Backbone bond lengths (Angstrom), bond angles and torsions (degrees), N, CA, C in turn:
res aa  C-N    CA-C-N  psi(-1)  N-CA   C-N-CA  omega(-1)  CA-C   N-CA-C  phi
1 M - - - 1.447 - - 1.517 109.87 -
2 T 1.271 114.30 146.48 1.465 118.50 177.51 1.512 109.12 -97.17
3 R 1.305 114.87 146.48 1.463 119.57 178.01 1.523 109.73 -93.84
4 L 1.284 113.67 131.03 1.453 120.77 172.17 1.520 106.68 -113.33
5 Y 1.297 116.83 150.10 1.464 119.71 -178.80 1.523 109.10 -114.95
6 F 1.321 114.16 129.63 1.457 121.04 177.15 1.516 107.04 -130.07
7 A 1.275 117.25 116.56 1.464 124.16 -178.89 1.526 110.91 57.02
8 G 1.321 116.65 37.83 1.458 120.84 175.52 1.518 114.74 84.82
9 A 1.339 118.36 -12.59 1.471 121.19 -178.58 1.529 108.68 -101.28
10 P 1.335 117.48 141.27 1.470 118.69 179.61 1.527 111.08 -71.19
11 V 1.334 115.38 136.53 1.461 122.99 177.01 1.524 106.43 -125.22
12 Y 1.306 117.47 132.90 1.459 120.97 -177.50 1.521 110.36 -93.31
13 N 1.307 116.31 141.12 1.458 122.52 178.88 1.526 108.17 -78.76
14 V 1.314 117.52 108.30 1.458 120.93 -176.73 1.520 112.25 -81.04
15 Y 1.310 118.49 -13.52 1.451 121.46 -178.00 1.525 112.98 -86.71
16 E 1.316 116.85 -15.20 1.458 119.49 179.26 1.526 108.99 -79.66
17 Q 1.317 116.31 133.87 1.463 120.06 -177.69 1.510 110.51 -79.37
18 K 1.334 114.30 146.49 1.459 120.19 177.95 1.520 109.59 -75.80
19 E 1.322 115.35 150.71 1.456 119.57 174.19 1.522 108.72 -76.09
20 A 1.304 115.42 141.89 1.455 119.66 -179.96 1.519 109.44 -74.24
21 N 1.303 115.69 137.62 1.454 121.19 176.86 1.526 108.06 -84.76
22 P 1.333 119.15 113.74 1.464 120.22 -175.42 1.522 113.29 -65.70
23 V 1.331 118.45 -21.08 1.460 120.91 -179.11 1.522 110.64 -78.35
24 S 1.329 118.29 -29.32 1.458 120.67 -175.69 1.524 113.31 -75.31
25 K 1.304 118.40 -13.72 1.458 122.05 -176.47 1.533 109.73 -108.92
26 P 1.343 118.20 103.65 1.465 118.73 -179.38 1.528 111.39 -66.67
27 P 1.329 117.91 145.04 1.461 119.97 -172.26 1.534 114.72 -78.16
28 Y 1.320 118.58 -25.36 1.472 121.69 -177.38 1.526 111.05 51.92
29 R 1.322 116.86 46.39 1.464 121.58 -175.28 1.519 113.22 -59.34
30 V 1.329 117.09 -49.75 1.467 120.70 -176.92 1.524 110.09 -64.04
31 L 1.325 116.46 -43.10 1.464 120.71 178.59 1.519 110.89 -62.34
32 R 1.317 117.64 -41.33 1.464 120.60 179.34 1.519 111.56 -65.61
33 V 1.332 117.36 -38.23 1.470 120.08 177.69 1.521 110.26 -64.43
34 I 1.326 116.60 -45.27 1.473 120.32 179.47 1.524 110.43 -61.64
35 L 1.328 117.08 -45.61 1.466 120.20 179.85 1.522 111.81 -65.58
36 G 1.322 117.59 -36.84 1.459 120.41 177.33 1.519 111.73 -64.57
37 I 1.327 116.54 -42.36 1.466 120.50 178.22 1.524 110.48 -65.45
38 F 1.344 116.83 -44.85 1.468 120.05 176.93 1.521 110.99 -59.13
39 S 1.334 116.79 -43.91 1.459 120.38 -178.91 1.521 111.22 -62.76
40 L 1.316 116.85 -43.92 1.460 120.83 179.77 1.531 111.44 -64.71
41 F 1.333 116.74 -46.92 1.471 119.85 -179.68 1.522 112.18 -64.83
42 T 1.336 117.65 -40.45 1.463 118.45 179.43 1.521 111.45 -69.08
43 A 1.339 117.46 -34.20 1.471 119.49 177.02 1.522 110.66 -65.29
44 V 1.327 116.86 -45.76 1.473 120.64 178.91 1.531 109.94 -63.82
45 G 1.332 116.61 -43.87 1.468 120.12 179.31 1.515 112.59 -64.03
46 G 1.334 116.75 -43.18 1.457 119.91 179.45 1.516 112.53 -63.88
47 L 1.330 116.56 -44.23 1.469 119.73 178.00 1.524 111.75 -66.03
48 T 1.329 116.74 -37.53 1.467 120.20 177.44 1.521 110.76 -62.74
49 I 1.315 116.56 -44.46 1.469 119.82 -179.49 1.527 110.95 -66.91
50 I 1.327 117.47 -40.01 1.468 120.20 -178.30 1.527 111.04 -65.28
51 F 1.323 117.36 -44.29 1.459 120.25 -173.59 1.523 114.36 -97.27
52 S 1.314 117.86 9.68 1.470 119.67 -179.95 1.526 110.88 -91.00
53 G 1.305 115.10 160.12 1.451 121.33 177.38 1.522 110.83 -110.01
54 R 1.306 115.80 -164.74 1.458 121.95 -177.71 1.533 113.04 -59.26
55 P 1.348 119.71 -43.87 1.473 118.05 -179.26 1.535 113.39 -62.64
56 M 1.329 116.90 -38.85 1.463 119.43 179.58 1.527 110.78 -68.79
57 V 1.316 117.21 -39.82 1.464 120.22 177.73 1.524 110.26 -63.72
58 M 1.316 116.61 -38.23 1.471 119.86 176.97 1.532 109.79 -62.29
59 R 1.327 117.47 -40.26 1.461 120.62 178.83 1.530 111.60 -69.40
60 L 1.336 116.57 -39.88 1.464 120.12 -179.54 1.526 112.10 -64.95
61 F 1.319 116.78 -34.89 1.469 120.75 -179.33 1.525 112.27 -91.48
62 L 1.328 117.85 22.20 1.471 123.55 176.23 1.520 112.45 59.24
63 R 1.312 116.50 44.93 1.464 125.23 173.44 1.541 114.08 53.63
64 P 1.339 116.20 66.44 1.468 118.34 174.83 1.529 109.75 -73.02
65 P 1.326 118.01 168.52 1.476 119.25 175.41 1.534 110.25 -57.89
66 E 1.328 116.33 143.69 1.466 121.46 -176.31 1.531 111.94 -57.31
67 S 1.312 117.41 -32.90 1.466 120.18 -179.10 1.522 112.43 -69.37
68 E 1.338 117.78 -19.95 1.462 121.11 -179.59 1.536 112.23 -78.07
69 V 1.330 118.38 -21.48 1.464 122.18 -177.74 1.526 108.43 -95.47
70 S 1.316 115.52 99.41 1.460 120.36 -178.44 1.525 110.37 -102.54
71 T 1.328 115.58 175.05 1.462 120.97 176.71 1.522 110.22 -65.14
72 L 1.314 116.62 -35.25 1.466 120.43 178.43 1.529 110.53 -65.00
73 L 1.334 117.43 -40.60 1.459 120.24 177.23 1.529 110.72 -63.73
74 L 1.331 117.53 -40.13 1.464 120.64 177.78 1.528 111.03 -63.52
75 L 1.330 117.17 -40.61 1.462 121.43 177.66 1.524 110.64 -63.11
76 V 1.317 116.88 -44.90 1.461 120.64 -178.49 1.535 110.49 -67.01
77 T 1.322 118.27 -37.51 1.462 119.02 178.70 1.523 111.61 -67.61
78 K 1.325 117.87 -34.87 1.466 119.83 176.98 1.532 110.86 -67.41
79 E 1.318 117.24 -37.92 1.465 120.10 175.39 1.522 110.49 -66.67
80 M 1.314 116.44 -38.25 1.466 120.41 177.11 1.530 109.88 -64.87
81 G 1.324 117.94 -35.02 1.461 121.21 175.07 1.517 111.77 -60.72
82 G 1.324 117.22 -37.94 1.462 121.07 175.71 1.522 111.76 -64.37
83 L 1.319 117.39 -41.07 1.464 120.41 176.96 1.527 111.16 -65.94
84 I 1.322 116.52 -37.85 1.463 120.06 178.24 1.526 110.35 -66.44
85 L 1.314 117.09 -37.98 1.462 120.81 176.55 1.527 110.91 -64.92
86 M 1.326 117.09 -38.17 1.459 121.31 176.21 1.532 109.94 -63.25
87 L 1.320 117.40 -41.63 1.460 121.43 176.67 1.525 110.69 -61.55
88 S 1.317 116.74 -37.69 1.466 120.82 178.30 1.522 111.40 -61.59
89 V 1.309 117.23 -41.31 1.468 120.58 178.97 1.531 110.23 -65.49
90 M 1.326 117.04 -41.75 1.468 119.70 178.83 1.526 110.89 -64.86
91 L 1.318 117.33 -39.33 1.457 120.41 177.45 1.523 111.42 -66.63
92 F 1.323 117.01 -33.74 1.462 120.20 176.30 1.523 110.67 -64.16
93 F 1.338 117.15 -42.09 1.464 119.96 177.69 1.528 110.93 -64.79
94 A 1.335 116.46 -39.73 1.463 119.59 177.74 1.526 110.80 -67.71
95 Y 1.314 117.43 -31.89 1.466 122.15 177.38 1.522 110.92 -63.68
96 R 1.322 116.71 -39.30 1.458 120.38 -176.68 1.522 111.75 -66.93
97 E 1.327 117.73 -44.30 1.467 121.65 179.97 1.525 109.66 -141.37
98 P 1.332 118.13 87.07 1.467 120.04 -177.45 1.527 113.77 -61.87
99 A 1.324 118.01 -34.39 1.467 120.00 -177.20 1.525 112.01 -68.15
100 R 1.313 118.11 -29.00 1.463 121.14 179.72 1.527 112.88 -89.03
101 N 1.311 117.69 -11.70 1.464 121.68 -176.60 1.521 111.40 -120.90
102 V 1.310 116.37 44.62 1.464 121.29 -179.48 1.525 110.39 -65.09
103 A 1.321 117.74 -31.64 1.467 120.60 179.74 1.528 110.89 -63.03
104 I 1.327 117.55 -37.56 1.464 120.57 177.54 1.524 109.80 -66.96
105 L 1.332 116.80 -40.55 1.463 120.22 178.25 1.525 111.14 -64.58
106 D 1.332 116.56 -41.53 1.469 119.59 177.82 1.525 111.17 -64.19
107 A 1.329 116.62 -41.96 1.469 120.08 178.69 1.522 110.95 -64.25
108 L 1.329 117.62 -39.25 1.462 120.81 177.93 1.526 110.64 -65.29
109 T 1.324 117.19 -40.70 1.466 120.92 178.69 1.518 110.96 -63.78
110 I 1.313 117.42 -46.42 1.467 120.72 179.32 1.525 110.35 -66.91
111 G 1.334 116.99 -39.04 1.464 120.31 177.65 1.518 112.09 -62.34
112 L 1.331 117.67 -39.60 1.464 120.12 176.99 1.526 111.43 -65.27
113 C 1.319 117.32 -36.34 1.476 120.16 176.55 1.534 110.72 -65.44
114 I 1.322 116.26 -42.18 1.469 119.99 177.88 1.517 110.15 -65.33
115 L 1.347 116.73 -42.88 1.464 119.87 178.64 1.522 112.79 -68.73
116 A 1.309 118.17 -17.71 1.468 120.58 173.74 1.527 110.35 -79.29
117 F 1.317 116.78 -32.07 1.464 120.64 -176.64 1.529 112.78 -82.71
118 T 1.335 118.00 -40.53 1.472 120.01 -171.97 1.526 114.58 -62.65
119 P 1.345 121.31 -39.62 1.469 117.72 177.02 1.530 112.30 -66.00
120 L 1.325 116.14 -33.00 1.467 118.73 177.82 1.526 110.43 -67.53
121 W 1.324 116.10 -36.86 1.465 120.26 176.98 1.532 109.97 -66.70
122 S 1.332 115.86 -41.08 1.471 119.76 177.41 1.525 110.84 -65.28
123 L 1.301 117.72 -36.91 1.461 121.27 177.30 1.520 110.75 -63.22
124 Y 1.317 116.35 -35.86 1.459 121.73 179.98 1.527 111.97 -76.85
125 T 1.341 117.45 -40.24 1.464 120.31 -172.80 1.522 114.36 -94.17
126 L 1.336 118.41 -25.25 1.465 121.54 -178.05 1.522 110.03 -112.35
127 D 1.308 115.61 163.07 1.457 119.91 176.52 1.521 108.31 -91.78
128 M 1.333 116.25 80.83 1.461 121.43 -176.59 1.519 112.84 -99.97
129 R 1.298 117.37 -6.97 1.467 119.87 -173.78 1.529 112.75 -65.28
130 H 1.331 117.02 -23.64 1.463 117.99 177.62 1.529 111.88 -81.02
131 L 1.346 117.96 -16.50 1.461 121.21 176.47 1.529 111.96 -93.25
132 Y 1.328 116.72 -45.69 1.459 121.91 -176.97 1.526 109.12 -131.43
133 P 1.328 117.43 140.61 1.470 119.16 174.41 1.530 110.83 -68.40
134 S 1.309 116.60 146.42 1.474 121.04 -177.29 1.515 111.99 -62.81
135 Y 1.321 117.72 -35.56 1.468 118.61 -177.12 1.520 111.48 -65.76
136 L 1.337 118.88 -29.86 1.464 120.49 175.75 1.528 111.26 -67.21
137 I 1.314 115.95 -40.78 1.467 120.06 -179.75 1.530 110.17 -67.22
138 W 1.330 116.97 -44.62 1.458 120.92 177.67 1.534 110.64 -64.28
139 G 1.316 117.05 -41.28 1.462 120.44 179.73 1.521 112.62 -62.35
140 R 1.337 116.63 -43.91 1.467 120.11 176.72 1.512 111.23 -60.69
141 S 1.322 116.54 -41.55 1.462 120.06 -178.84 1.525 111.43 -65.46
142 V 1.317 116.68 -40.62 1.469 119.52 179.05 1.522 110.47 -66.19
143 V 1.322 117.59 -42.28 1.471 120.72 178.93 1.532 109.96 -62.42
144 R 1.309 117.46 -41.27 1.468 120.08 179.30 1.525 111.39 -64.93
145 L 1.330 117.17 -39.48 1.468 119.33 178.09 1.525 111.22 -67.29
146 V 1.320 117.86 -37.68 1.470 120.76 177.39 1.525 110.06 -64.73
147 L 1.334 118.12 -42.85 1.467 120.84 177.79 1.524 111.23 -64.10
148 A 1.329 117.34 -38.66 1.465 120.46 178.08 1.530 110.42 -64.56
149 A 1.325 116.92 -41.98 1.462 120.10 178.31 1.532 111.07 -64.75
150 L 1.324 116.97 -39.86 1.460 121.01 178.56 1.531 111.13 -64.68
151 L 1.325 117.53 -43.58 1.466 120.48 178.01 1.524 111.10 -64.81
152 F 1.333 116.82 -38.39 1.466 119.42 178.63 1.527 110.59 -66.07
153 Y 1.317 116.41 -38.61 1.462 120.72 179.39 1.530 111.40 -67.79
154 L 1.333 117.61 -37.57 1.466 121.94 -175.65 1.521 114.17 -87.76
155 R 1.329 118.11 -9.13 1.462 119.34 -174.77 1.511 111.38 -64.95
156 P 1.336 116.90 147.49 1.473 120.51 179.42 1.521 110.25 -62.75
157 Q 1.320 116.00 134.90 1.463 120.92 -176.45 1.520 113.04 -93.68
158 E 1.337 117.24 -38.06 1.456 119.16 -177.57 1.514 110.22 -81.78
159 S 1.298 115.36 151.60 1.461 118.79 178.83 1.521 109.31 -88.47
160 V 1.304 114.75 151.45 1.463 121.31 179.49 1.523 107.91 -83.19
161 P 1.334 118.21 130.26 1.481 119.25 179.03 1.521 110.37 -64.85
162 K 1.329 114.79 140.19 1.460 120.26 -179.86 1.516 110.66 -77.43
163 A 1.320 115.46 145.65 1.479 120.43 177.69 1.507 109.17 -73.33
164 S 1.315 115.96 137.25 1.470 118.72 -179.42 1.500 112.11 -102.83
């Protein structure tokens, strides 16, 4: 702050902004790298799903029988690509300032936990073993739970003060 003098007494300029203290703001480097990688991969995946055709969808789903890939499935996967692209944008915003976007990090952590549980539930309730091996489904679920635990561990703990 700069000092101004009025009638011999110092008066502080309240309109001048304070300089940010670089030590008070933790960098969250590892969290930012993880979020940047997630954002990039989800953007590439979302665009791939949106602009892909039947052959690419067949490859993405590990070559299911041709009769299983219908026009409705292609429509739903393209809509899912749009949702994945939306997730990529949210992850990009969280990448820029993790401390201000804790809600996005919490939603991603909870979403990864849900995505770890749902394939296991499908494995139990549906006959999926002829399409995908069980160890792949279990492996994906374990990886998702590990990523969720890592994001929960790295998430910013202190709250950001609100602007007055």
